[in-house]
N, C-alpha and C positions, 0 to 999 in steps of 0.2 A: 504494500500500500504506500504509494509515493507520499501523499500528504493527507492528513485528516483535516476536515473542515471544523469550524467551531461547533457546529451542531453534532458532528461525530464525536468530538471530545466531550461535549456535554452528555451525550448518550452513554459514552463509555464511563465517565466519572459517576453518572447516576447509577449505572449498573453495579459499579464497585461499591458505592455507598449503600444501595438497597439490596446487594447480593442477588441481583437478578441474573438469570442465566444468559450466557452469550453463545451464539453460534459463530464460530470462527473458522474461516476457510484459509488454509495455508498449504501451498504446494499440492493442491488437489485433495487434501484430506480435511474433512469437517470435524471440528472439535466442539462438543457441547460442554461448557465449563461454567463454574460459578467463580467470578473474579473476587479475589481477596484484596489486592492492592495494585496500584499503578506506581511504578518506580523507575529510577534510572539505574542501568547496569552498564558499566564501561562506556558511558556516554550515549547509550541507546535506551529509549523508553521500552519498558517491558510490563507485561501483565503477569502477576502471580495468580494462579487459579487452582481450583480443585475440581476433579471429575465428580459430578453429583452422585453417581452410583457407587463407584469404587473408593472414592476418597483420595485417589492418587493426586499428587501435586504436579503441576506443569507450569513452566514459565515460557511465555511466548513474547518475542520482541515485536514491537509494532511494525518495524520496517520489513519483517518477513511475512506479515499477514497480508493476504490478498484482499479479504473483505471480512466484515463482521456485521452481525445483526443482533439486536437485543431480542431475546425470546420472551414473549409475554404470556 
């Protein structure tokens, strides 16, 4: 994802705050996750998330994400 718009950042930050599920597409794979925090890692923005069923932790950097959608 080259650039996020302000509305994209608002949706992402709201999902983190409310622990709303996200559908994230990265390299052809869809991840359904519950975001825990948005942070910087080595100068790159990343999402720390948890798989809702297994509880596995996953960290996805925003520059590797093709698209995302808030699941309601």
